C-alpha positions in Angstrom: 92.9 -104.8 -40.2 93.2 -104.7 -44.2 89.6 -103.6 -44.4 90.5 -100.6 -41.6 93.6 -99.9 -42.9 91.6 -99.5 -46.7 89.0 -96.7 -45.2 91.5 -95.2 -43.1 93.5 -94.4 -46.6 90.4 -93.3 -48.1 89.3 -90.6 -45.3 92.6 -89.3 -45.3 92.4 -88.5 -49.3 89.0 -87.5 -49.0 90.4 -84.1 -46.6 92.4 -82.5 -49.2 90.4 -83.9 -51.5 86.8 -82.4 -50.3 89.2 -79.2 -49.2 90.5 -78.6 -53.1 86.9 -79.5 -55.0 85.3 -77.1 -52.6 88.1 -74.2 -53.4 87.7 -74.9 -57.2 84.1 -74.6 -57.1 84.0 -71.0 -57.1 81.2 -70.2 -54.6 82.0 -69.4 -50.7 78.6 -71.1 -50.1 79.9 -74.8 -51.9 82.8 -74.1 -50.6 82.7 -74.0 -46.7 79.9 -77.0 -47.7 83.2 -78.8 -49.0 84.9 -78.2 -45.4 82.3 -79.3 -43.2 82.5 -82.5 -45.8 86.0 -82.8 -45.2 85.3 -82.6 -41.1 83.2 -85.2 -41.3 86.0 -87.3 -43.2 88.4 -86.0 -40.5 86.3 -87.4 -37.4 85.8 -90.9 -39.2 89.1 -91.1 -39.1 89.6 -90.3 -35.9 87.3 -93.1 -34.9 89.3 -95.2 -37.0 92.6 -94.7 -35.1 90.6 -95.1 -31.9 88.9 -98.2 -33.3 92.9 -98.8 -34.5 94.3 -98.8 -30.7 91.2 -100.3 -29.3 91.7 -103.3 -31.1 95.3 -103.5 -30.0 96.0 -102.9 -34.2 98.9 -100.3 -32.6 100.4 -99.2 -29.2 99.6 -96.1 -27.8 102.7 -94.6 -28.2 101.9 -94.7 -32.5 98.2 -93.5 -31.4 99.1 -90.0 -29.4 101.7 -89.6 -32.1 99.2 -90.2 -35.4 96.3 -88.2 -33.8 98.7 -85.2 -32.9 99.1 -84.9 -36.2 95.9 -85.8 -37.3 94.9 -82.7 -35.1 96.5 -80.0 -35.9 
């Protein structure tokens, strides 16, 4: 469980970090690339969240709440 939590934290931090870094790069092409990387991190987070539910680390109600937050 602790390994999964650690991975989820890293993925969650990676999303806004990559958006910020891409924006600061200055070119639209690099910004788009970093947005794609952020989407990849978001997909990782969704997968890890699903695994947490499947492994019964969180219940269905909490899963739905967190998933909805991630989906916005």
